[in-house]
C-alpha positions as CSV (number, residue, x, y, z in Angstrom):
1,M,68.6,-14.4,-52.7
2,K,68.0,-18.1,-52.3
3,N,64.6,-19.4,-51.0
4,A,65.6,-20.2,-47.4
5,F,62.3,-21.9,-46.7
6,L,62.9,-24.5,-49.4
7,P,65.0,-27.7,-49.2
8,K,68.5,-27.1,-50.6
9,L,69.6,-29.0,-53.7
10,Q,70.3,-32.6,-52.7
11,N,73.6,-32.5,-54.5
12,T,75.9,-30.3,-56.5
13,D,75.7,-32.3,-59.7
14,T,76.4,-30.5,-63.0
15,I,73.6,-31.2,-65.4
16,A,73.3,-31.1,-69.2
17,A,70.7,-31.5,-71.8
18,L,69.7,-30.7,-75.4
19,A,67.8,-27.5,-75.2
20,T,66.4,-27.6,-78.7
21,P,64.0,-30.2,-80.2
22,P,65.8,-33.4,-81.3
23,G,66.1,-34.0,-85.0
24,R,67.5,-32.2,-88.1
25,G,67.9,-28.5,-87.9
26,G,70.1,-25.5,-88.6
27,I,71.3,-25.1,-85.0
28,G,71.3,-27.4,-81.9
29,I,71.9,-26.1,-78.4
30,I,73.3,-28.0,-75.4
31,R,72.8,-26.4,-72.0
32,I,75.1,-27.1,-69.0
33,S,74.6,-25.9,-65.5
34,G,76.6,-26.5,-62.3
35,A,80.0,-26.0,-60.8
36,L,81.8,-28.2,-63.4
37,A,80.3,-26.2,-66.4
38,P,83.4,-23.9,-66.9
39,I,85.8,-26.9,-66.6
40,I,83.8,-28.9,-69.1
41,A,83.8,-25.8,-71.5
42,Q,87.6,-25.6,-71.2
43,H,88.0,-29.2,-72.2
44,L,85.5,-28.9,-75.1
45,T,86.7,-25.6,-76.5
46,R,90.3,-25.5,-75.3
47,Q,89.6,-22.2,-73.6
48,L,86.9,-20.7,-71.3
49,P,84.7,-18.3,-73.3
50,H,84.6,-14.7,-72.1
51,P,81.5,-14.1,-70.0
52,R,78.4,-13.1,-72.0
53,H,80.3,-13.0,-75.3
54,A,79.6,-15.3,-78.2
55,S,82.8,-17.1,-79.0
56,L,83.4,-19.1,-82.2
57,C,85.0,-22.4,-81.0
58,H,85.9,-25.9,-82.1
59,F,84.4,-28.6,-79.9
60,H,86.5,-31.6,-79.0
61,N,85.7,-34.7,-76.9
62,R,87.8,-36.1,-74.1
63,Q,90.0,-38.0,-76.5
64,G,90.8,-34.8,-78.5
65,E,88.7,-35.7,-81.5
66,L,87.1,-32.7,-83.3
67,L,83.3,-33.0,-83.2
68,D,81.9,-29.7,-84.5
69,Q,82.4,-26.0,-84.8
70,G,80.0,-23.5,-83.3
71,I,79.3,-20.8,-80.7
72,A,80.0,-21.1,-76.9
73,L,78.4,-18.8,-74.3
74,Y,79.4,-18.5,-70.6
75,F,77.1,-17.1,-67.9
76,P,79.0,-17.0,-64.6
77,A,77.1,-17.6,-61.3
78,P,75.0,-16.1,-59.9
79,H,74.0,-14.1,-63.0
80,S,72.5,-16.9,-65.0
81,F,69.1,-18.4,-65.5
82,T,69.7,-21.1,-62.9
83,G,71.9,-19.0,-60.6
84,E,74.7,-21.4,-61.2
85,E,77.6,-21.6,-63.7
86,V,76.0,-22.0,-67.1
87,I,77.5,-22.9,-70.5
88,E,75.5,-23.0,-73.7
89,I,77.0,-24.8,-76.7
90,Q,75.5,-24.0,-80.1
91,G,76.4,-26.5,-82.8
92,H,75.0,-27.7,-86.1
93,G,71.6,-29.2,-85.5
94,G,72.1,-32.8,-86.8
95,T,71.0,-35.7,-84.6
96,V,74.4,-37.4,-84.7
97,V,76.3,-34.2,-84.1
98,M,74.2,-33.3,-81.1
99,D,74.4,-36.8,-79.7
100,R,78.2,-36.8,-79.9
101,L,78.5,-33.3,-78.3
102,L,76.1,-34.3,-75.5
103,Q,78.0,-37.6,-74.9
104,A,81.3,-35.6,-74.7
105,V,79.8,-33.3,-72.1
106,L,78.6,-36.3,-70.0
107,E,82.0,-38.0,-70.2
108,L,83.5,-34.8,-68.8
109,G,81.5,-35.0,-65.6
110,A,77.9,-33.8,-66.2
111,R,74.8,-36.0,-65.9
112,P,71.6,-35.9,-67.9
113,A,69.1,-33.3,-66.6
114,R,65.7,-34.4,-65.5
115,P,62.6,-32.7,-67.1
116,G,62.4,-29.2,-65.8
117,E,65.5,-29.4,-63.7
118,F,67.0,-26.2,-65.1
119,S,63.8,-24.2,-64.2
120,E,63.7,-26.1,-60.8
121,R,67.2,-24.9,-60.0
122,A,66.3,-21.4,-61.0
123,F,63.4,-21.5,-58.5
124,L,65.4,-23.1,-55.7
125,N,68.1,-20.5,-56.2
126,G,65.6,-17.6,-56.0
127,K,65.9,-16.5,-59.6
128,I,62.2,-17.0,-60.3
129,D,59.2,-17.9,-58.1
130,L,56.9,-20.9,-58.7
131,L,54.3,-18.9,-60.7
132,Q,57.0,-17.7,-63.1
133,A,58.4,-21.3,-63.4
134,E,55.0,-22.6,-64.4
135,A,54.6,-19.7,-66.8
136,I,57.6,-20.8,-68.7
137,A,56.0,-24.2,-69.4
138,D,52.7,-22.5,-70.2
139,L,54.4,-20.1,-72.6
140,I,56.0,-23.0,-74.5
141,D,52.7,-24.9,-74.5
142,S,50.4,-22.0,-75.4
143,G,48.0,-22.7,-78.2
144,S,46.8,-19.2,-78.9
145,I,48.1,-15.6,-79.0
146,Q,46.0,-14.8,-76.0
147,A,47.4,-17.7,-74.0
148,A,50.9,-16.7,-74.9
149,R,50.3,-13.1,-73.8
150,S,48.8,-14.3,-70.5
151,A,51.7,-16.7,-69.9
152,M,54.2,-13.9,-70.7
153,R,52.4,-11.6,-68.2
154,S,52.9,-14.3,-65.5
155,L,56.5,-14.8,-66.5
156,Q,57.2,-11.1,-66.1
157,G,55.8,-11.3,-62.6
158,E,52.4,-9.7,-62.9
159,F,50.5,-12.6,-61.3
160,S,53.2,-12.9,-58.6
161,K,53.0,-9.2,-57.9
162,K,49.3,-9.4,-57.3
163,I,49.7,-12.3,-54.9
164,N,52.6,-10.8,-53.1
165,E,50.6,-7.5,-52.5
166,L,47.8,-9.6,-51.0
167,V,50.2,-11.4,-48.7
168,E,51.8,-8.2,-47.6
169,A,48.4,-6.7,-46.8
170,L,47.4,-9.9,-44.9
171,T,50.7,-9.8,-43.0
172,A,50.2,-6.2,-41.9
173,L,46.6,-6.9,-40.8
174,R,47.7,-10.0,-38.9
175,S,50.4,-8.0,-37.1
176,Y,47.8,-5.4,-36.0
177,I,45.3,-8.0,-34.8
178,E,47.8,-10.2,-33.1
179,A,49.3,-7.2,-31.3
180,G,45.9,-6.6,-29.8
181,I,45.6,-10.2,-28.7
182,D,49.2,-10.3,-27.2
183,F,48.7,-7.2,-25.2
184,P,45.2,-7.4,-23.7
185,D,46.2,-5.1,-20.9
186,E,46.3,-2.2,-23.3
187,E,42.6,-2.7,-23.9
188,I,42.8,-2.1,-27.6
189,D,39.4,-2.4,-29.3
190,L,40.3,-3.7,-32.7
191,L,36.9,-3.1,-34.2
192,A,36.2,0.3,-32.6
193,D,37.1,2.4,-35.7
194,G,36.0,0.0,-38.3
195,Q,39.5,-0.2,-39.8
196,V,39.7,-4.0,-39.6
197,L,36.3,-4.6,-41.2
198,H,37.2,-2.1,-44.0
199,R,40.6,-3.8,-44.7
200,L,39.0,-7.2,-44.7
201,A,36.4,-6.2,-47.2
202,H,39.0,-4.7,-49.4
203,L,41.1,-7.9,-49.3
204,L,38.1,-9.9,-50.1
205,Q,37.4,-7.7,-53.2
206,Q,41.0,-8.1,-54.3
207,V,40.9,-11.9,-54.1
208,Q,37.7,-12.0,-56.0
209,Q,39.2,-9.9,-58.9
210,I,42.3,-12.0,-59.1
211,L,40.2,-15.2,-58.9
212,A,38.1,-14.0,-61.9
213,Q,41.2,-13.3,-63.9
214,A,42.8,-16.6,-63.0
215,Q,39.6,-18.5,-63.9
216,Q,39.8,-16.9,-67.4
217,G,43.5,-17.9,-67.6
218,S,42.7,-21.4,-66.6
219,L,40.2,-21.7,-69.5
220,L,42.9,-20.4,-71.9
221,R,45.3,-23.0,-70.7
222,E,43.2,-26.1,-70.3
223,G,40.2,-25.3,-72.6
224,M,36.5,-24.9,-72.0
225,Q,34.1,-27.7,-71.2
226,I,31.0,-27.0,-73.4
227,V,27.9,-29.0,-72.7
228,I,25.1,-29.1,-75.3
229,I,21.6,-29.9,-73.9
230,G,18.0,-29.7,-75.1
231,K,15.0,-31.8,-76.0
232,P,15.2,-34.5,-78.7
233,N,15.5,-33.3,-82.4
234,T,16.5,-29.7,-81.6
235,G,19.8,-30.2,-83.5
236,K,22.3,-31.0,-80.6
237,S,24.2,-33.7,-82.5
238,S,24.2,-31.6,-85.7
239,L,25.7,-28.7,-83.7
240,L,28.4,-31.0,-82.4
241,N,29.2,-32.1,-85.9
242,R,29.2,-28.5,-87.2
243,L,31.6,-27.4,-84.4
244,T,34.0,-30.3,-84.9
245,Q,33.6,-30.3,-88.7
246,R,33.2,-34.1,-88.8
247,E,30.5,-36.6,-88.3
248,T,31.2,-37.3,-84.6
249,A,27.5,-38.0,-83.7
250,I,24.8,-39.9,-85.6
251,V,22.1,-37.6,-86.9
252,T,18.6,-38.9,-87.7
253,D,15.0,-37.7,-87.6
254,I,14.2,-40.3,-85.0
255,P,13.9,-38.8,-81.5
256,G,16.3,-40.2,-78.9
257,T,19.0,-41.2,-81.3
258,T,21.7,-40.0,-78.9
259,R,21.4,-42.0,-75.7
260,D,24.9,-41.5,-74.1
261,I,27.4,-38.8,-73.7
262,I,29.4,-38.1,-76.8
263,R,32.6,-36.0,-76.5
264,D,34.9,-34.4,-79.0
265,S,37.4,-31.5,-79.0
266,V,38.1,-28.6,-81.4
267,N,40.3,-25.6,-81.4
268,L,38.8,-22.1,-81.5
269,D,41.6,-19.6,-82.4
270,G,44.1,-22.0,-80.8
271,M,42.1,-22.6,-77.6
272,P,40.7,-26.1,-77.1
273,L,37.0,-26.6,-76.7
274,H,35.9,-29.9,-75.1
275,I,32.3,-30.4,-76.4
276,T,29.9,-32.8,-74.9
277,D,26.7,-33.8,-76.7
278,T,24.0,-35.3,-74.5
279,A,20.8,-37.3,-74.7
280,G,17.6,-35.4,-75.5
281,L,15.8,-34.4,-72.3
282,R,12.3,-35.7,-72.2
283,D,10.0,-38.0,-70.2
284,T,10.6,-41.6,-71.2
285,T,10.1,-45.1,-69.9
286,D,13.1,-46.5,-71.8
287,P,15.7,-47.4,-69.1
288,V,18.6,-46.8,-71.5
289,E,17.4,-43.4,-72.5
290,Q,16.7,-42.6,-68.8
291,E,20.3,-43.3,-68.0
292,G,21.5,-41.1,-70.9
293,I,19.3,-38.3,-69.5
294,R,20.7,-38.8,-66.0
295,R,24.2,-38.5,-67.4
296,A,23.3,-35.4,-69.4
297,R,22.2,-33.7,-66.1
298,L,25.5,-34.8,-64.4
299,A,27.5,-33.3,-67.3
300,L,26.3,-29.8,-66.3
301,Q,28.3,-30.1,-63.0
302,D,31.6,-30.0,-64.9
303,A,30.6,-27.4,-67.6
304,D,32.3,-24.1,-68.2
305,A,29.5,-23.0,-70.5
306,V,26.2,-24.5,-71.6
307,L,24.5,-24.4,-75.0
308,L,20.8,-25.0,-74.6
309,L,19.1,-25.8,-77.9
310,V,15.4,-25.3,-78.8
311,D,13.5,-25.3,-82.0
312,D,13.1,-21.7,-83.2
313,R,9.5,-22.5,-84.2
314,E,8.7,-23.3,-80.6
315,A,11.1,-20.8,-79.0
316,E,8.6,-18.8,-77.0
317,E,7.1,-21.9,-75.4
318,A,10.6,-23.4,-74.9
319,Q,11.9,-20.4,-73.1
320,T,9.2,-20.7,-70.4
321,E,9.6,-24.5,-70.1
322,L,13.3,-25.1,-70.2
323,P,14.0,-28.9,-69.9
324,V,16.7,-28.4,-67.3
325,E,17.9,-25.8,-64.8
326,V,21.4,-24.5,-65.6
327,P,23.4,-23.3,-62.5
328,L,23.4,-19.5,-62.4
329,Q,27.2,-19.3,-62.1
330,I,27.7,-21.1,-65.4
331,P,27.6,-19.0,-68.6
332,H,24.8,-20.3,-70.8
333,L,23.2,-19.4,-74.2
334,L,19.8,-20.4,-75.5
335,L,20.2,-21.3,-79.1
336,C,17.0,-21.0,-81.1
337,N,17.9,-23.4,-83.9
338,K,16.3,-24.0,-87.3
339,C,15.7,-20.3,-88.2
340,D,15.9,-21.4,-91.8
341,L,12.6,-23.2,-91.2
342,S,11.0,-20.5,-89.0
343,G,11.8,-17.8,-91.5
344,Q,13.3,-15.5,-88.8
345,P,16.7,-13.8,-89.4
346,P,19.7,-15.0,-87.4
347,G,21.1,-12.9,-84.6
348,F,20.8,-12.2,-80.9
349,V,17.3,-12.0,-79.7
350,T,18.4,-11.2,-76.1
351,E,21.7,-11.1,-74.3
352,H,21.4,-14.8,-73.6
353,S,19.4,-15.9,-76.6
354,L,20.7,-16.4,-80.2
355,R,18.8,-17.4,-83.2
356,L,20.7,-19.5,-85.8
357,S,20.6,-22.4,-88.2
358,V,23.0,-25.2,-87.6
359,K,22.1,-26.7,-91.0
360,T,23.0,-23.6,-93.1
361,G,25.6,-22.1,-90.7
362,A,23.7,-18.8,-90.4
363,G,24.5,-17.2,-87.1
364,L,27.4,-19.5,-86.2
365,E,29.9,-16.7,-86.2
366,L,28.0,-15.0,-83.4
367,L,28.1,-18.3,-81.5
368,Y,31.9,-18.4,-82.0
369,D,32.2,-14.8,-80.7
370,W,30.2,-15.7,-77.6
371,L,32.4,-18.7,-76.9
372,K,35.5,-16.5,-77.3
373,R,34.2,-14.0,-74.8
374,C,33.4,-16.8,-72.3
375,A,36.9,-18.1,-72.7
376,G,38.5,-14.7,-72.2
377,L,39.9,-14.4,-75.7
378,Q,40.3,-10.6,-75.8
379,S,41.9,-8.0,-77.9
380,Q,45.5,-7.0,-77.1
381,A,44.3,-3.6,-75.8
382,Q,41.9,-5.4,-73.4
383,T,44.6,-7.8,-72.3
384,E,47.1,-5.1,-71.5
385,S,44.5,-3.2,-69.4
386,G,43.8,-6.2,-67.2
387,G,43.0,-9.5,-68.9
388,A,43.4,-13.1,-68.0
389,L,46.2,-14.4,-65.8
390,M,47.6,-17.7,-66.9
391,A,46.6,-20.1,-64.1
392,R,46.4,-23.8,-63.2
393,R,43.9,-25.7,-61.2
394,R,46.1,-25.6,-58.1
395,H,46.2,-21.8,-58.3
396,L,42.4,-21.6,-58.5
397,E,42.0,-24.0,-55.5
398,A,44.5,-21.9,-53.5
399,L,42.7,-18.7,-54.3
400,K,39.3,-20.2,-53.4
401,H,40.7,-21.4,-50.1
402,A,42.1,-17.9,-49.4
403,H,38.7,-16.3,-50.4
404,L,36.8,-18.6,-48.0
405,A,39.3,-17.9,-45.2
406,I,38.9,-14.2,-45.6
407,E,35.1,-14.5,-45.7
408,N,35.3,-16.5,-42.5
409,S,37.6,-13.9,-41.0
410,L,35.0,-11.2,-41.7
411,E,32.4,-13.3,-39.7
412,Q,34.8,-13.8,-36.8
413,A,35.6,-10.1,-36.8
414,R,31.9,-9.1,-36.6
415,A,31.4,-11.6,-33.8
416,G,34.5,-10.2,-31.9
417,Y,36.4,-13.5,-31.9
418,N,39.9,-12.0,-32.4
419,E,41.8,-15.3,-32.0
420,L,39.7,-17.1,-34.6
421,L,40.0,-14.0,-36.9
422,A,43.8,-14.2,-36.7
423,E,43.8,-17.9,-37.5
424,E,41.6,-17.5,-40.6
425,L,44.0,-14.8,-41.8
426,R,46.9,-17.2,-41.3
427,Q,45.1,-19.8,-43.3
428,A,44.5,-17.3,-46.1
429,Q,48.2,-16.3,-46.1
430,K,49.2,-19.9,-46.2
431,A,46.9,-20.6,-49.2
432,L,48.4,-17.7,-51.1
433,G,51.9,-18.8,-50.3
434,E,51.3,-22.1,-52.0
435,I,50.8,-20.2,-55.3
436,T,54.2,-18.5,-55.4
437,G,56.0,-21.3,-53.6
438,T,56.8,-19.6,-50.3
439,V,54.9,-22.5,-48.8
440,T,55.3,-25.7,-50.7
441,S,56.4,-29.4,-50.5
442,D,58.9,-31.6,-52.3
443,D,56.1,-33.7,-53.7
444,L,54.4,-30.6,-55.3
445,L,57.7,-29.4,-56.8
446,G,58.4,-32.8,-58.2
447,K,55.0,-33.0,-59.9
448,I,55.2,-29.4,-61.3
449,F,58.7,-29.7,-62.8
450,S,58.3,-33.2,-64.1
451,E,55.8,-31.8,-66.6
452,F,58.5,-29.5,-68.2
453,C,60.6,-30.2,-71.3
454,I,64.0,-31.8,-70.8
455,G,66.5,-29.0,-71.3
456,K,64.1,-26.5,-69.6
């Protein structure tokens, strides 16, 4: 069923593109979608392939010249990826061969596809929702096994199912509340039996759970922002160099060497970590160092996790006099560095305190494990039982808006303002609809699908 709420395709163009990476390879695939696809296939192969059967064919151009030999596949509408007539041509994967085949297809009436246009047509024709369309791109771009698993779960519709269940529950509750508003003569007391408050509380809990899973998925997709802070000479720059395995930052025994923000990135089991080294936090009259310290404190606002370094020889004092307050919602770990000098064994001192030596590497594996847990890198068993949901920033924003609207609706319900309660629920439903695409705009669709590969 097509998405009636979305704008129809602006034209009935037949599109074509190379669906495999350009260059030399064993096989190259050209994908064609649209009403002219079967006619183009007949010209190319001299016969229309039997639906869903791989047919060995010779491929000819419009002038009858033999271009290649390979496999042709025909997927009739509406039972295809895009919901349209689809032909796939599999030939030998040489650059010249593929160029000639694609040129022959274009001469027969197709036009080059835009990036993501095949997936866009699948969405517009109701074959997939917007979450599943984005999951296709995320699966292709996944940099770790965990990210690929999470993207596959979204592609199979798990994320969509959770959102749709929320929307259905919101719709049912809105109908109940608006019925009470529309028929005041019946004197229905919506809050008399506590049913509305109970259902609202349950909805709020569901949104919180999905938001937590989506936040983990966002980290898997976009990487974690790690901020290293601490007093001068605690080993912050050395830790950055150890994590990146290169001399990114200058390391000296002189306090205050780092005066500005230094950033670098590294992969941890395929997931990008964006690491920020900051100026040492201390009282100073140096205006340059003061500016570096100000920027260090600002960096905490964008952090997904914070590593706070102290000298292990001064750890007890340092824990009671931390140089900066870390926001409670941000995961943080106190790293008691230089255990090679203090003579203490590496390992976790408390749940949020780890003793290690950046110089020797002792205890670093425990730090890596902590970072993986923060990022949601879980085992397969954990993932299958309810792990991260591959999510983008727009999904998180929409979930946060829905969460806020349901929180507000609880307040309105307790105050007895039924009309405002109904409006807050409408806002929550609208925010959730933006995730799956039941509420969207042409600008949003254009931005999302422009990030896809050509041929996808």
